[in-house]
N, C-alpha and C positions, 0 to 999 in steps of 0.2 A: 504494500500500500504506500503510495507516495507520501512523503512527509508533509505535514502542514495542513491536511484536510481533516477537519473535525466533524463536519456535518454535511450529509448529502440529503438534499430535498428531492423527492421523486414525484413527478407529476405524470400519471398515465393520461393519455389524450386520445380522443377520437372525435374529429370534427369540432375541436375546441379553439380554433384559430382566433376568433374574435375575443372571447373571454380571456384567453391566455395573454393576448396582447395588452389587455387592460390590467391584468394581474402583475405583470412582470415588475414594474417599478415598486409595487407594494411588497412583493417578495424580497426583492433586493434590499429595500430599506429595512425590513425586519431582520435580515441576515447581517447587517452591519455589526462589526465586532466579533464575528465568527469566521473561522477559516472554513468556508463552505463552498459547495458546488450545487448547481441545479441541474437535474437530469430530467429531460422530457422524453418519455417513452411513448412513441406515437404508433398507433396501429394503422399506418398507411392511409392517413386521412385524405391526402391529396387536396387539401384546402388552403395550402400556403403555410402550414405549420412548420415544415422543414426549413423553408426560406426565412420565416420569422425568427426561429431560434438561431439560425446561422448568422443573422444580422445583429444579434445581441452582443454587446461588448462586455468584457469583464471590468471590474469584479462584480459579483463572483463569477467564476467560469460557468458557462452554460453548455450542456452537451445534449445532443439528440441521439436517441436510440430508435431507429426506424425499423419496425417489424412488418414484414410482408408475409401474407399467407396464414397469419394467425391473429386471433383477436381475443380480447378478454382482459378486464381490468386486473383481476387477481394475478394472472400469469404475467401481465406487463409489469406489475409491481415486483414480482419475484425476479424478473429479468433486470429491473432497476437495482434491486438488492445486490445481485451478482456483479453488476458493473460498478457499483458505488465504491468510492474511495474513503468515505468518512467512517468514523467510529460510531457516530449516532446517525441513524437512518430515519428520515421523516417522510411520511406519505400524506399527500393532500390532493383533493380534487382540483382540477384546472378550470372549473366552471364558475368559480367565485363564491360558492356556497360555504367554503371554509375560509375564515379570515386570516390572511397571512400575518396580521399584527399579533396573532396568538402564538406564532412560532417560538419565541423565546420561552413562553410558559410550558411548551412541550419539551424543549431542548434542555433548559437549565436544570430541572430536577435530575435528569440523567447525568448531566455534566457534573453535578455536585455529589453524585453517588447515592441519591435519595430514592431512585427508582430505576428499574430496567426497562419499563414500558410505561409510557404516558399517553393516555387517550383523551381526545376531546369528546366530551359527553354532552349531549343535548338534554339529558335527564338529571344530571347533577344539579344541586341548588345553584341557581343563576343561569342555567342553560335553557335553551328553548329552540324551537324549529319553525319560525314563521315562514321559512322558505319551502315548507312542505304543504301540499294541498291536503284536504281532508282525507281523500282516498289514499294518498301516500302515507299519511299518519297512521291510518288503519292498517295498511300493509306492513309498515315498520313495526307497529305494536305487535302484530301477529307473529312477525319474524322473530322478534325478541323473545316472545313467549316460547316459541318452539326451541330456541337456543338456550333457554334458561338453565337446564340441567348441565350444560357444558361449561358455563363460566359464571362467576359472581359479578362480573363487570356489568354495570347498569345499562350501557349502550354499546354492546359489541357490534352493532350494525354500523357504527361510525367508521368512516374511512379516513379519519384525521387523527394521526398518531405518530409517535416517535418511539424507537426501540434501540437499545444498545446492540451493536452488531454481535457481540459475544453472547447475547441472550437468544439469538436466533438458531434454531435447528434447521438451517437453510436447506439441507439435502432432503428433508422430509416435507417441505412445503410443496403442495400440489393443489392449489385452490381451483375450484370450479365456480365461475361467475365472478361476482363483485366483492364478496365479503372476506377480504384479505385479513382484516383485523381479527376476526373470529378464527380464521385458520392459524394465525400466529399464536393467539392465546391458547388454543387447544393443543397444538402440536409442539410449540416451543415452551410453553408454560413459563413465561418470563415472570420474575419476581424480584422485588415488589412491583406492583402495578399502582399507578396513580391516575385518578380521573380529574380532568380539568374542565369546568363548565365552559360551553361556548354557544354562541347563537348561530344556528344554521340558517344562512340567509338565502335569498332567491338567487337564481342563476343570473350572471351578468349577460349571458347570451346563449344561444343554442337551445336545444331541447333535451329532456331527460332520456336516457337510454333504457329506463326501466320499462319492461313489457312482459308479456306472458312467458316468453322464452326465459327471461332472466329470473322470473319467479320459479319456473321449473328447475333451472340450474341451481337456485338456492336450496330447494328441497333435496336435490341430488347431493349437493355439497353437505347439507346437514346429515344425510344418511351416511355419507363417507366418514364424517367426523365422529358420529356415534359409533360406527364400527371401529374407527381408530382407537377411540377411548376404550372400547371393550376388548379389542384384540391386539392392538399394536403399541400402546403407550409404554408398556414395560420394555419391549424390545427397543423402542426408540430411545428411551432414557438410558439403557445400557450402552448404547452406541455413542452417546454424547461425550 
């Protein structure tokens, strides 16, 4: 790992060119004072994302990982993890629903040794989700209930989190669909975990990727995680 990189911020993208352009300066401002990099993992959007990232100047350094022939937020994040140079890995959406100004609150507890995993929670006191429609709130609530036996974290559906690299069981991560935080919590079992309240805002641009297919993938993902817990956790822990 090259010296001097402490934090890697990973942004999975698919047709997020407009919102990403609006977020860039806010992300860079939040990372002032950190030895950081920003990694955009794009699933071949062909909407100008590649050209946009190529034109960004350092600091911090910005990199593009362009994926062709494969799609999926969870697998894009894992690819970002593998490419990252930092000791602290941060994941956030590129649509503007996750406030970049909160990045220090995710990073600093890990930096101080107080946590191995810090997650932005819409359900912790002070958190909220005005950016979710009533239908999406219902879907999110149902998804959390289905996952409740797997983790004590209040909002494992959140895609806004930071994790210490050493706490990841990277070789075991194989997410299906969008819920990468739940995958990390179940398979890597990072400890201690800290929840930070945040306000999940509306998209800056574009449209949600949530559809029936994604809901089906989530159910499939849950099934795999329950099997992992029942059959594979002991084997995984022995190989760490």
